C-alpha positions in Angstrom: -28.4 -19.5 -5.2 -27.7 -23.0 -6.4 -29.5 -25.8 -4.5 -28.0 -29.3 -5.2 -29.2 -32.7 -4.0 -26.1 -34.3 -2.7 -25.5 -37.8 -3.9 -22.3 -39.8 -4.6 -21.8 -38.2 -8.1 -22.5 -34.6 -7.1 -20.4 -34.9 -4.0 -17.4 -36.0 -6.1 -17.9 -33.3 -8.7 -18.3 -30.6 -6.0 -15.0 -31.5 -4.3 -13.1 -31.5 -7.5 -14.5 -28.1 -8.3 -13.5 -26.7 -4.8 -10.0 -27.9 -5.2 -9.5 -25.8 -8.3 -9.0 -22.9 -5.9 -5.7 -24.4 -4.6 -2.5 -22.3 -5.1 -1.0 -25.4 -6.9 -3.4 -24.5 -9.8 -1.5 -21.3 -10.7 1.8 -22.5 -12.4 1.8 -19.4 -14.6 2.8 -17.3 -11.5 5.5 -19.5 -10.2 8.3 -18.4 -12.6 7.6 -14.7 -11.9 7.6 -15.3 -8.2 10.8 -17.4 -8.3 12.6 -14.7 -10.2 11.6 -12.0 -7.7 12.7 -14.2 -4.8 16.0 -15.0 -6.3 16.7 -11.4 -7.2 16.0 -10.1 -3.7 18.2 -13.0 -2.3 21.1 -11.8 -4.5 20.7 -8.1 -4.5 19.0 -7.3 -1.2 17.7 -3.8 -0.7 18.5 -2.8 -4.3 16.1 -5.4 -5.7 13.5 -4.8 -2.9 13.3 -1.1 -3.7 13.1 -1.6 -7.4 10.1 -4.0 -7.1 8.4 -1.6 -4.6 8.7 1.2 -7.2 7.4 -1.1 -10.0 4.5 -2.6 -8.1 3.5 -0.1 -5.5 4.8 3.1 -7.2 6.6 4.1 -4.0 10.2 5.4 -4.0 11.8 3.8 -1.0 15.4 3.6 0.2 17.3 2.6 3.3 16.3 5.8 5.1 12.6 5.5 4.7 11.7 1.8 4.3 11.2 1.4 8.1 8.2 2.9 9.7 9.2 5.5 12.3 7.8 6.3 15.7 6.6 9.6 14.3 4.6 7.8 11.6 3.0 5.5 14.3 2.1 8.5 16.4 0.5 10.1 13.3 -1.5 6.9 12.7 -3.0 7.1 16.2 -4.2 10.6 15.5 -6.0 9.3 12.4 -7.6 6.2 14.0 -10.9 6.6 15.9 -10.3 6.2 19.6 -13.2 3.9 19.9 -11.6 1.5 17.4 -8.3 1.6 19.5 -10.4 0.7 22.6 -12.0 -2.3 20.7 -8.5 -3.4 19.4 -7.3 -3.4 23.0 -10.3 -5.5 24.2 -9.7 -8.0 21.3 -6.0 -8.3 22.3 -7.0 -9.2 25.8 -9.3 -12.0 24.5 -6.7 -13.3 22.0 -3.9 -13.2 24.5 -5.9 -15.0 27.1 -6.9 -17.8 24.7 -3.4 -18.3 23.5 -1.8 -18.4 26.9 -3.6 -21.7 27.4 -1.6 -23.2 24.6 1.8 -22.4 26.1 3.9 -25.5 26.5 6.7 -25.8 29.1 9.9 -27.8 29.1 9.8 -31.1 31.0 12.3 -33.6 32.3 12.2 -37.0 33.9 14.9 -39.1 35.7 15.1 -42.8 36.2 16.8 -44.8 39.1 19.5 -46.0 36.7 20.8 -42.5 36.1 19.0 -41.8 32.8 17.8 -38.2 32.3 15.3 -37.5 29.5 13.3 -34.5 28.6 12.1 -31.8 26.2 13.4 -28.3 26.1 10.9 -25.7 24.7 12.5 -22.6 23.2 10.8 -19.7 21.4 12.0 -18.6 18.0 14.5 -15.7 17.9 12.7 -13.7 15.1 9.3 -14.0 13.6 8.3 -12.2 10.4 4.7 -11.2 9.9 3.2 -10.3 6.6 0.1 -8.1 6.5 -1.7 -7.4 3.2 -2.3 -3.9 2.0 -4.0 -3.3 -1.3 -7.7 -2.6 -1.3 -8.4 -3.0 2.4 -6.8 -2.9 5.8 -6.9 -5.9 8.1 -5.8 -4.9 11.7 -7.4 -8.2 12.9 -4.9 -10.1 10.9 -2.1 -8.2 12.7 -3.4 -9.3 16.1 -3.9 -12.9 15.1 -0.4 -13.3 13.8 1.5 -11.2 16.4 0.0 -12.1 19.7 0.7 -15.9 19.6 4.3 -15.0 18.9 4.4 -12.6 21.8 2.8 -15.2 24.1 5.4 -17.8 22.9 8.2 -15.4 23.9 9.7 -14.6 20.5 12.5 -12.2 21.0 12.0 -10.0 18.0 8.9 -9.6 15.7 9.2 -7.8 12.4 6.4 -6.9 10.1 6.2 -6.2 6.4 3.2 -4.5 4.8 2.8 -2.6 1.5 2.6 1.2 1.4 0.9 3.5 -1.1 2.6 5.6 -3.7 3.3 8.3 -1.0 5.0 5.8 1.2 2.1 5.6 3.7 0.9 2.5 5.5 -2.8 2.0 6.6 -3.1 3.8 10.0 -5.1 1.0 11.5 -2.4 -1.5 10.5 0.2 0.6 12.3 -2.0 1.0 15.4 -2.7 -2.7 15.6 1.0 -3.5 15.2 2.0 -1.1 18.0 -0.7 -2.4 20.3 0.2 -6.1 19.7 3.9 -5.5 20.3 5.6 -5.5 16.8 9.3 -4.4 17.2 10.0 -3.2 13.7 7.7 -2.4 10.7 8.8 -2.2 7.1 7.1 -0.8 4.0 7.4 -3.8 1.8 4.8 -6.0 0.1 4.3 -8.9 -2.2 6.8 -11.7 -3.0 9.7 -9.2 -2.5 8.7 -8.7 1.1 8.6 -12.5 1.7 12.0 -12.9 0.2 13.4 -10.0 2.2 12.3 -11.7 5.5 13.4 -15.1 4.3 17.0 -14.1 3.4 17.5 -10.7 5.0 18.6 -7.5 3.3 20.7 -4.6 4.3 17.5 -3.0 5.9 15.3 -6.0 6.8 16.6 -8.7 9.1 16.2 -12.4 8.4 13.3 -14.1 10.2 13.2 -17.7 11.4 9.5 -18.1 10.5 7.2 -16.1 8.2 3.4 -16.0 8.9 0.5 -14.1 7.5 -1.9 -14.2 4.6 -1.5 -12.6 1.2 -2.3 -12.8 -2.5 -1.1 -15.5 -4.9 2.3 -13.9 -5.2 2.8 -13.9 -1.4 1.5 -17.5 -1.1 3.8 -18.8 -3.8 6.8 -16.8 -2.4 6.2 -18.4 1.0 6.2 -21.8 -0.6 9.4 -20.9 -2.5 11.4 -19.9 0.6 10.1 -22.8 2.8 13.1 -24.7 4.0 15.3 -21.7 4.4 12.7 -20.4 6.9 9.6 -21.9 8.4 6.2 -20.7 7.3 2.7 -21.1 8.7 0.8 -22.4 5.7 -0.1 -21.6 2.1 -3.4 -20.0 2.7 -6.1 -20.1 0.0 -9.3 -18.0 -0.4 -11.7 -17.9 2.6 -14.3 -20.5 3.2 -17.4 -21.0 5.2 -19.5 -24.2 5.6 -22.8 -24.0 7.5 -24.3 -27.4 8.7 -28.0 -26.8 9.4 -31.1 -28.8 10.1 -34.7 -27.8 10.0 -34.4 -25.8 13.2 -31.9 -23.3 11.8 -32.9 -19.7 11.1 -32.5 -19.2 7.3 -31.8 -15.5 7.7 -28.9 -16.2 10.0 -27.5 -18.9 7.7 -27.7 -16.6 4.7 -26.0 -13.7 6.5 -23.2 -15.9 7.7 -22.5 -17.4 4.3 -22.3 -14.0 2.8 -19.8 -12.9 5.5 -17.2 -14.9 3.7 -18.4 -14.6 0.2 -17.6 -10.9 0.3 -13.9 -11.5 0.8 -13.1 -12.2 -2.8 -14.4 -13.8 -6.0 -12.7 -17.1 -5.1 -14.2 -17.3 -1.6 -16.4 -20.4 -0.9 -19.8 -20.2 0.8 -21.6 -23.6 1.3 -24.6 -24.7 3.4 -25.3 -28.4 3.9 -28.7 -29.1 5.2 -31.1 -32.0 5.7 -34.1 -29.8 4.9 -35.1 -28.9 1.3 -37.6 -26.3 2.7 -34.8 -24.6 4.6 -32.6 -24.6 1.5 -35.2 -22.7 -0.4 -35.6 -20.1 2.4 -31.9 -19.6 2.7 -31.6 -19.0 -1.1 -34.3 -16.4 -0.9 -32.7 -14.7 2.0 -29.3 -14.6 0.2 -31.0 -12.9 -2.8 -32.4 -10.3 -0.5 -29.1 -9.6 1.3 -27.0 -9.4 -1.9 -29.1 -6.6 -3.3 -28.3 -4.3 -0.3 -24.7 -5.2 0.6 -21.9 -2.9 -0.4 -19.7 -5.6 -2.0 -22.4 -6.9 -4.2 -20.3 -7.5 -7.3 -17.7 -9.6 -5.4 -20.4 -11.6 -3.6 -22.3 -12.4 -6.8 -19.1 -13.7 -8.4 -18.1 -15.7 -5.4 -21.5 -17.4 -5.2 -21.4 -18.0 -8.9 -18.0 -19.7 -8.6 -18.2 -21.5 -5.3 -21.6 -21.0 -3.6 -23.8 -24.0 -2.9 -26.7 -25.1 -0.8 -26.4 -28.9 -0.6 -29.4 -31.0 0.5 -28.7 -34.5 2.0 -31.0 -37.4 2.9 -29.9 -37.4 6.6 -27.5 -35.9 9.1 -25.0 -38.7 8.8 -24.6 -38.0 5.1 -24.3 -34.3 5.9 -21.6 -34.8 8.4 -19.7 -37.1 6.0 -19.7 -34.2 3.5 -18.6 -31.8 6.1 -15.6 -34.0 7.0 -14.8 -34.5 3.3 -14.8 -30.8 2.5 -12.8 -29.9 5.7 -13.8 -26.2 5.6 -11.8 -23.4 7.1 -14.8 -22.2 9.1 -17.6 -24.5 10.1 -20.9 -23.3 11.7 -23.2 -25.9 13.2 -26.8 -24.7 13.5 -28.6 -27.8 14.5 -31.0 -28.7 17.4 -28.1 -30.0 19.4 -24.9 -28.5 18.0 -22.6 -29.9 20.7 -23.8 -33.5 19.9 -23.3 -32.8 16.1 -19.8 -31.5 16.7 -18.8 -34.8 18.3 -19.1 -36.4 14.8 -17.0 -33.7 13.1 -13.4 -34.6 12.4 -12.2 -32.0 9.9 -12.6 -28.2 10.3 -10.3 -25.2 10.9 -12.6 -23.6 13.4 -16.0 -24.7 14.7 -18.8 -22.3 15.7 -21.7 -23.7 17.7 -25.2 -22.3 17.8 -27.0 -19.4 16.2 -25.2 -16.7 18.3 -21.7 -17.9 17.3 -21.5 -16.3 13.9 -18.1 -16.6 12.1 -17.1 -12.9 12.4 -17.0 -13.5 16.2 -14.0 -15.6 15.6 -12.5 -13.2 13.0 -12.3 -10.3 15.4 -13.0 -10.9 19.1 -13.6 -14.3 20.7 -9.9 -15.1 21.1 -9.2 -18.3 19.0 -6.9 -17.6 16.0 -8.5 -16.8 12.6 -5.4 -17.9 10.7 -6.9 -21.3 9.6 -6.2 -24.1 7.1 -8.0 -23.8 3.8 -8.6 -25.9 0.6 -9.3 -29.1 2.6 -6.1 -28.9 4.6 -8.0 -28.9 7.8 -7.7 -32.7 7.5 -4.1 -32.4 8.6 -3.3 -28.7 9.5 -4.5 -26.7 12.5 -5.1 -23.0 13.3 -2.0 -20.8 13.9 -1.1 -21.1 17.6 1.6 -20.4 20.1 3.2 -23.8 19.2 4.0 -22.3 15.7 6.5 -20.0 17.4 8.1 -22.6 19.6 10.7 -25.3 18.8 11.4 -28.4 20.9 14.7 -30.0 21.6 15.0 -33.5 23.0 17.3 -33.8 26.0 19.2 -37.1 26.6 21.6 -37.9 29.4 22.6 -41.5 30.4 24.8 -42.5 33.2 27.4 -45.3 32.7 25.1 -47.7 34.5 22.1 -46.8 32.3 24.0 -47.2 29.1 25.7 -50.4 30.2 22.4 -52.1 30.6 21.4 -51.5 27.0 24.6 -51.1 25.0 24.5 -54.6 23.5 21.0 -53.9 22.1 22.0 -50.6 20.6 25.1 -52.1 19.0 23.0 -55.0 17.5 20.5 -52.5 16.1 23.2 -50.4 14.5 24.9 -53.5 12.9 21.5 -54.6 11.6 21.4 -51.4 9.7 25.0 -51.8 8.5 26.2 -48.8 10.5 29.3 -50.1 12.2 30.5 -46.7 13.2 27.3 -46.2 15.2 27.9 -49.5 16.9 31.5 -48.7 17.6 30.5 -45.3 19.2 28.7 -47.3 21.9 31.1 -50.2 22.1 34.3 -48.2 22.8 32.8 -47.1 26.1 32.8 -50.7 27.4 36.1 -52.1 26.0 
């Protein structure tokens, strides 16, 4: 494992390297994605089914594109009952956490008759994308659906790829049913995003599309943004462990590899003030890699974006943490709560040696849909607020408006908008 002394030059080079993972670095895919999106927009189901046959080798039509109750029942028969129990416990934790985020409408009145406020309304329809491909991610279903349910979204639809036989991962279907998805469709890739963005004969149009996916899904979400809302353009997974000499090197190594196994572009970084700890972490990583099942992916990930960075002091370490703005940040220091107070940029923060990142992935309750590629500097985790919209409410009495109408008219005239000024003035002729 690479150990790098972090100075001004190495810090700059490191950040430039990390940003190469951004979806903006894949222009060769954009034309392909744009063509698919436009085709589905124009031809609806016909295009959707053609792309599904081409990419997923599945023959779908209007009669079998939607998952039936019978298929969901069959999925329950295939999924271990203990896993269903665990999913239900996770749902309780996730729902409980997100209920604390729920905002309510509010209104205030003034003695002069002015009435102001904010009306909070849930979206009518949310579209959730769930990846298929090499693995099933029921946890992703829960994290995307439950905030929408807590927000009060009227209808939640889900698109997920099927195999050549038209079958969806059983765990995906069980998680969707338990979380409260209303309709599930067998559609993947850019064509599924386009279908939810514009609507087809079979798939209704959503107001917002959320959920992770590959580069085609990410670019499709970017292409349809504006016609619908989206959560974010998610990049490969990231973990950053901030550790001092008190950290357990075995824990640090295990936690770094928990993200490196996602894919070859995943980033696993440790920043520490202890060179001795860095060497021990590197040795532990070597030992783990030899016995873990996704060895080839992990090795490639570490080769691409794996680092152990050594700083002179904790202030320099925290500065680097804030500059990288990682998706997941673990703080394994003597006083993690004190260290956290200096952290400004991170998607999710895990404090102490018993708060390993997978706790957040599956069970604790906070959302695991998080900003990546440094966007934690200005984006937040998926939340209930992502499924709510807010309308300002304004009602002035004649008395309230009369007291300020001259100011409003003067402001409008200063901007050269005489019709604006007239709209106020006519009420006091």
